[in-house]
MARDO-129854 format. One record per residue (C-alpha): residue in one letter; y, z, x; residue number from 1. Coordinates in Angstrom, 2 decimals. Each point is the difference from the previous one (the first is absolute). Layout:
BEGIN
A,Y,Z,X,NUM $
...
END
This chain:
BEGIN
X,-55.07,-20.68,200.52,1 $
X,-1.97,-2.35,-2.68,2 $
X,-2.88,2.01,-0.13,3 $
X,2.35,3.42,-0.39,4 $
X,1.63,-1.83,-3.05,5 $
X,-3.86,-0.87,-1.35,6 $
X,-1.05,3.16,0.30,7 $
X,2.88,1.54,-1.69,8 $
X,-0.59,-2.48,-2.79,9 $
X,-3.42,0.42,-0.30,10 $
X,0.58,4.08,-0.03,11 $
X,2.79,-0.56,-2.76,12 $
X,-2.40,-2.18,-2.42,13 $
X,-2.85,2.44,0.62,14 $
X,2.00,3.08,-0.93,15 $
X,1.81,-2.16,-3.00,16 $
X,-3.93,-0.14,-1.43,17 $
X,-0.79,3.42,0.49,18 $
X,3.08,1.01,-1.69,19 $
X,-1.04,-2.15,-3.08,20 $
X,-3.52,1.44,-0.03,21 $
X,1.47,3.44,0.10,22 $
X,2.09,-0.90,-2.99,23 $
X,-2.52,-1.67,-1.70,24 $
X,-2.45,2.71,0.45,25 $
X,2.45,2.69,-1.21,26 $
X,0.88,-1.95,-2.75,27 $
X,-3.61,-0.54,-1.16,28 $
X,-0.61,3.60,0.40,29 $
X,2.84,0.65,-2.43,30 $
X,-1.46,-2.37,-2.60,31 $
X,-3.17,1.53,0.44,32 $
X,1.31,3.20,-0.73,33 $
X,1.90,-0.97,-2.81,34 $
X,-3.37,-2.08,-1.04,35 $
X,-1.77,3.56,-0.47,36 $
X,2.95,1.14,-2.35,37 $
X,0.14,-3.15,-2.02,38 $
X,-3.24,-1.39,0.53,39 $
X,-0.08,-2.65,-3.20,40 $
X,3.55,-1.69,1.11,41 $
X,-1.15,-3.64,1.02,42 $
X,2.95,-0.94,1.37,43 $
X,-0.62,2.92,2.62,44 $
X,-3.47,-1.06,0.70,45 $
X,1.22,-3.62,0.69,46 $
X,2.87,1.30,2.41,47 $
X,-3.02,2.52,1.78,48 $
X,-2.06,-3.50,0.38,49 $
X,2.87,-1.75,1.35,50 $
X,0.90,2.44,2.33,51 $
X,-3.93,0.46,1.27,52 $
X,0.06,-3.88,0.40,53 $
X,3.36,-0.30,2.01,54 $
X,-1.16,3.31,2.09,55 $
X,-3.08,-1.97,1.08,56 $
X,2.13,-3.14,0.79,57 $
X,2.42,1.76,2.23,58 $
X,-3.07,2.05,1.71,59 $
X,-1.80,-3.59,0.72,60 $
X,3.33,-1.12,1.25,61 $
X,0.08,3.08,2.30,62 $
X,-3.18,-0.94,1.25,63 $
X,0.97,-3.48,0.85,64 $
X,2.89,1.30,1.81,65 $
X,-2.03,2.57,1.91,66 $
X,-2.37,-2.72,1.07,67 $
X,2.91,-2.57,0.87,68 $
X,1.46,2.93,2.28,69 $
X,-2.92,0.80,1.86,70 $
X,-1.20,-3.77,0.55,71 $
X,3.35,-0.65,1.29,72 $
X,0.22,3.66,2.00,73 $
X,3.53,0.97,-1.13,74 $
END
């Protein structure tokens, strides 16, 4: 039973990170499209950089989770 709980917990964490990645990706896409219309807005440029950085961090987190998942055979 403990393994089932661990598997469900791991799956929930992975699903949450996948959702966060999806939301960050969509937000970044929207900001980039807006930046095409308003190219000289420094606040928007900063926002794009922050979304890019956060997306990279979340993707790295997902890679770590997947490696742990594979290493433990969950």
